[in-house]
C-alpha positions in Angstrom: 9.5 6.7 -12.2 11.8 5.9 -15.2 8.8 4.4 -17.0 6.7 7.5 -16.4 9.4 9.9 -17.7 10.0 7.7 -20.8 6.2 7.4 -21.3 5.8 11.2 -21.2 8.8 12.0 -23.4 7.6 9.5 -26.1 4.0 10.9 -26.1 5.4 14.5 -26.6 7.8 13.5 -29.5 5.8 11.2 -31.8 3.7 12.6 -34.7 0.3 14.1 -33.9 -2.6 11.6 -33.6 -0.2 8.7 -33.0 0.5 7.2 -29.6 3.8 5.3 -29.4 4.6 3.1 -26.5 7.3 0.5 -26.3 6.6 -2.9 -24.7 10.1 -2.7 -23.2 8.7 -0.2 -20.7 6.8 -3.1 -19.2 10.1 -4.9 -18.8 11.7 -1.7 -17.2 8.8 -1.6 -14.8 9.0 -5.2 -14.0 12.7 -5.3 -13.4 13.5 -1.9 -11.8 10.4 -0.1 -10.6 9.1 -0.1 -7.1 6.0 -2.0 -6.0 2.7 0.0 -6.2 2.4 2.3 -3.2 -0.2 4.3 -1.3 0.1 7.8 0.2 -2.3 6.5 2.9 0.0 3.7 3.6 -1.4 3.4 7.1 -4.7 2.3 5.6 -3.0 -0.8 4.0 -1.0 -2.2 6.9 -0.4 -5.7 5.5 1.4 -4.2 2.5 3.8 -2.5 4.9 4.4 -5.5 7.1 2.3 -8.6 7.7 3.2 -8.4 11.4 1.1 -5.2 11.6 -2.1 -7.3 11.1 -4.2 -7.1 14.1 -2.9 -3.8 15.5 -6.3 -2.2 16.0 -9.0 -2.0 18.6 -11.5 -4.7 17.7 -12.0 -8.3 16.6 -12.3 -7.6 12.9 -11.1 -4.9 10.5 -11.9 -4.4 6.8 -10.1 -1.7 4.8 -10.2 -0.6 1.2 -8.1 2.0 -0.6 -8.4 3.3 -4.2 -5.7 5.4 -5.8 -5.8 7.3 -9.2 -2.4 8.7 -10.2 -0.8 10.7 -13.0 -4.1 11.5 -14.9 -2.7 14.9 -15.8 0.4 13.4 -17.6 -0.6 10.1 -19.2 -3.2 7.3 -18.9 -4.0 7.2 -15.2 -2.4 4.5 -13.0 -5.2 2.9 -10.9 -4.4 1.0 -7.8 -6.8 -0.7 -5.3 -6.2 -2.5 -2.0 -8.6 -4.6 0.0 -7.7 -6.3 3.3 -9.6 -8.1 6.1 -8.2 -9.1 9.5 -9.7 -11.3 12.2 -8.0 -11.3 15.7 -8.7 -13.7 18.5 -7.0 -14.8 21.7 -5.1 -18.1 21.8 -3.8 -20.2 24.7 -4.2 -19.4 28.4 -2.1 -16.2 28.5 -2.5 -12.9 26.8 -1.3 -14.1 23.3 -3.3 -13.4 20.1 -3.5 -14.7 16.6 -4.6 -12.6 13.6 -5.5 -14.2 10.2 -6.3 -12.1 7.2 -6.4 -11.6 3.4 -4.7 -8.9 1.3 -5.8 -8.3 -2.3 -4.0 -5.7 -4.4 -4.9 -4.6 -7.9 -2.9 -2.3 -10.1 -3.5 -1.1 -13.7 -1.1 1.1 -15.7 -0.7 2.6 -19.2 -2.6 2.3 -22.4 -1.8 -1.5 -22.7 -3.7 -2.1 -19.4 -0.7 -3.6 -17.7 -2.5 -5.2 -14.8 -1.3 -6.9 -11.7 -3.5 -8.8 -9.2 -2.1 -10.0 -5.9 -3.9 -12.4 -3.5 -2.2 -12.9 -0.2 -3.5 -14.9 2.8 -1.9 -13.6 6.0 -1.2 -15.0 9.5 0.3 -13.1 12.5 1.1 -14.3 16.0 1.2 -11.7 18.8 3.3 -12.8 21.8 2.6 -10.9 25.1 5.7 -9.8 26.9 4.0 -8.5 30.0 1.2 -9.3 32.4 0.7 -5.7 33.5 0.6 -3.6 30.3 0.4 -3.9 26.5 3.7 -5.1 25.3 3.6 -7.4 22.3 6.1 -8.9 19.9 4.5 -10.0 16.6 5.7 -12.3 13.8 3.7 -12.3 10.6 3.8 -14.1 7.3 2.0 -13.3 4.0 2.1 -15.3 0.8 0.1 -16.1 -2.3 -0.3 -15.8 -6.0 0.4 -12.8 -8.3 -1.1 -12.6 -11.9 0.1 -10.1 -14.5 -1.3 -9.4 -18.0 -1.4 -6.9 -20.8 -3.7 -6.1 -23.7 -1.5 -6.6 -26.7 -4.1 -5.3 -29.1 -3.6 -1.8 -27.6 0.2 -1.7 -27.9 2.2 0.0 -30.7 5.9 -0.3 -31.3 8.4 1.4 -33.6 8.3 -1.7 -35.9 4.7 -0.6 -36.9 5.9 2.7 -38.4 6.7 2.8 -42.1 7.4 5.7 -44.6 3.8 6.8 -44.3 3.5 6.7 -40.5 1.8 4.3 -38.2 0.6 1.1 -39.9 -1.4 -1.2 -37.6 -1.2 -4.1 -40.1 2.6 -4.4 -39.5 3.7 -6.9 -36.8 4.8 -5.4 -33.5 8.1 -7.3 -33.6 8.0 -8.5 -30.0 9.1 -12.0 -29.3 7.0 -13.0 -26.3 4.0 -15.3 -26.9 2.0 -15.1 -23.7 0.2 -11.9 -22.6 -0.3 -13.1 -19.0 1.7 -15.0 -16.4 1.5 -15.9 -12.7 4.0 -16.5 -9.9 4.1 -17.2 -6.2 5.2 -14.5 -3.8 5.8 -14.2 -0.1 6.9 -11.8 2.7 7.4 -11.9 6.5 8.0 -9.3 9.2 8.3 -8.6 12.9 7.0 -5.7 14.9 6.9 -4.5 18.5 3.8 -2.8 19.9 3.5 -1.3 23.4 1.6 1.3 25.4 3.2 4.4 26.7 3.5 4.6 30.5 0.7 2.0 30.7 -1.9 4.3 29.1 -4.8 2.7 27.4 -4.9 5.3 24.6 -1.2 6.1 24.1 0.9 3.6 22.3 3.6 3.0 19.7 5.0 0.4 17.3 7.9 -0.2 15.1 8.7 -3.1 12.7 10.7 -4.4 9.8 9.5 -6.6 6.9 11.1 -8.4 4.0 9.0 -8.8 0.9 9.5 -11.0 -2.2 11.9 -13.2 -0.2 11.5 -16.0 -2.8 12.7 -13.7 -5.7 10.0 -14.7 -8.1 10.6 -14.7 -11.9 8.9 -11.5 -13.1 8.9 -11.0 -16.9 6.8 -11.7 -20.0 10.1 -12.9 -21.5 11.1 -16.3 -20.1 14.6 -16.2 -21.5 16.6 -14.9 -19.7 14.6 -15.1 -16.5 14.2 -11.8 -14.6 13.8 -12.0 -10.8 11.8 -9.5 -8.8 14.0 -7.6 -6.4 13.3 -8.2 -2.6 12.1 -5.2 -0.7 12.9 -4.1 2.9 10.3 -1.9 4.7 11.0 -0.3 8.1 7.8 1.2 9.8 7.1 3.1 12.9 4.3 5.0 14.6 3.3 6.7 17.8 0.0 8.0 19.1 -0.3 10.2 22.2 -2.9 12.3 23.9 -2.5 16.1 23.6 -5.6 17.1 25.6 -8.9 15.5 26.9 -10.4 16.0 23.5 -7.5 15.5 21.1 -4.5 13.4 20.2 -1.7 13.3 17.7 -0.6 10.4 15.5 2.8 10.2 13.8 3.7 7.5 11.3 6.6 6.8 8.9 7.8 4.2 6.4 11.1 3.7 4.7 11.4 1.1 1.9 14.2 -0.1 -0.3 13.9 -2.3 -3.3 16.9 -2.9 -5.5 18.5 0.5 -6.2 15.3 2.4 -5.4 14.2 3.7 -2.0 11.2 5.7 -0.7 10.7 7.6 2.6 7.3 8.9 3.7 6.4 10.4 7.0 3.8 12.7 8.6 1.3 13.4 11.3 -2.4 14.0 11.9 -4.1 16.0 14.7 -7.4 14.4 15.9 -10.3 16.0 17.7 -13.1 14.1 19.4 -16.7 15.4 19.0 -19.5 14.4 21.3 -20.5 14.4 24.9 -18.6 11.2 25.9 -14.9 11.7 25.1 -14.2 8.0 25.9 -16.7 7.0 23.2 -17.0 10.1 21.0 -19.6 10.3 18.3 -17.1 11.5 15.7 -13.4 11.9 15.4 -12.0 14.4 12.9 -8.4 13.8 11.8 -6.4 16.3 9.6 -2.7 16.5 8.7 -0.1 15.9 6.1 2.6 13.6 4.9 5.7 14.1 2.8 7.1 11.5 0.4 10.7 12.6 0.1 11.6 14.3 -3.2 8.2 13.4 -4.6 5.0 14.8 -3.1 3.3 16.6 -0.2 0.1 14.9 0.8 -2.7 16.6 2.8 -5.0 14.1 4.5 -8.4 14.4 6.1 -10.2 11.6 7.9 -13.6 11.2 9.7 -14.4 8.4 12.2 -18.0 7.5 12.8 -17.6 4.3 14.8 -17.2 1.6 13.6 -16.6 3.2 10.1 -13.9 5.6 8.9 -13.4 7.4 5.6 -10.3 9.4 4.6 -9.1 11.3 1.5 -5.7 12.5 0.4 -4.2 14.2 -2.6 -0.5 14.2 -3.8 0.8 17.6 -4.6 3.7 16.8 -6.8 7.1 18.4 -5.9 9.3 16.1 -8.0 11.1 16.9 -11.3 7.8 16.1 -13.0 5.9 19.0 -11.3 6.0 21.1 -14.5 4.6 18.4 -16.7 2.1 17.3 -14.1 1.2 20.9 -13.2 1.8 19.8 -9.6 -0.9 17.2 -9.7 -0.2 13.7 -8.6 -2.6 11.1 -7.2 -6.0 11.1 -5.4 -6.8 8.5 -2.8 -9.9 7.4 -1.0 -10.0 4.9 1.9 -12.9 3.4 3.7 -12.6 1.1 6.8 -14.6 -0.8 9.3 -13.3 -2.0 12.7 -15.5 -3.5 15.3 -16.1 -6.3 17.9 -18.0 -9.5 17.3 -20.7 -11.1 19.5 -18.6 -14.1 20.6 -17.4 -15.7 23.8 -13.7 -14.7 23.3 -14.2 -11.2 22.0 -11.3 -8.8 22.6 -13.7 -6.1 23.7 -13.2 -7.0 27.4 -9.5 -8.0 27.1 -7.3 -6.1 29.6 -4.3 -6.5 27.3 -4.6 -6.5 23.5 -2.3 -5.4 20.6 -3.5 -2.2 19.1 -2.6 1.1 17.5 
């Protein structure tokens, strides 16, 4: 948020036809800002907590989310997430193992400050009951992160002389590389159970610790700057409200350095079709609130095994005047289904899901 405010103020105060942006904003972002986030956080579960991998009905799930933010204020921030999960039973009991892959892409500002994350994931679900769904899960996610900027698109105050902006002048910055990479990792635990033994009503809660290895995170190598670890606490509950409808409530609270974020909300879902156990469509509608930042209406349609959802951030923060209340648009598409294999979870009496 500090970067965005500074970016907006600079754009408004420099001379007409000149765009002035300090590379130090990249350092502010790298040191202090929060990780990229999604309003549809429930469509990117591995970014919340690697132990949430596999909490779905099916053997395989593929999800993609695209976010376009702050286009009304500055150069849009674009963020994309792609994850795939594969769940299978292990051992002779009711335990399961989920393996997966999380890819995250984020591009911000006129310098195309781009971050690409590639994280393999593994999650073990330990059954705590032989009579109903009750699972304790431990997940780990780790991989490589690559960051880069386009230095040719950056301008600094060193490039202004008595006649205004002069691109022939050196930018005055002392870093030599425009890209760098580092290893990153996270782990988490979650508890997932059915409500009163119901097949359709269940809940979960979990806690995750991201960037536990405190990777060095700066274009400047001296002094080294570490990425702050991040705690994320998550929870959700889904319960039947009638034969044809149900309600889902979810919430996340995250804290990274001096920054924290709280988001929570609910959707009301209606089944459409002759068979309510296997409806042709499910329509979900609701809203979420990111505290002190945005109200987020959400609509989602399930056409098994596919889902598509859309949301839009209505900005309510201190930037609502500058942004005219406009924040970020998100589109999410997912697939969750069963595979034709001997140990498919389709016929499993007990299986982690949400």
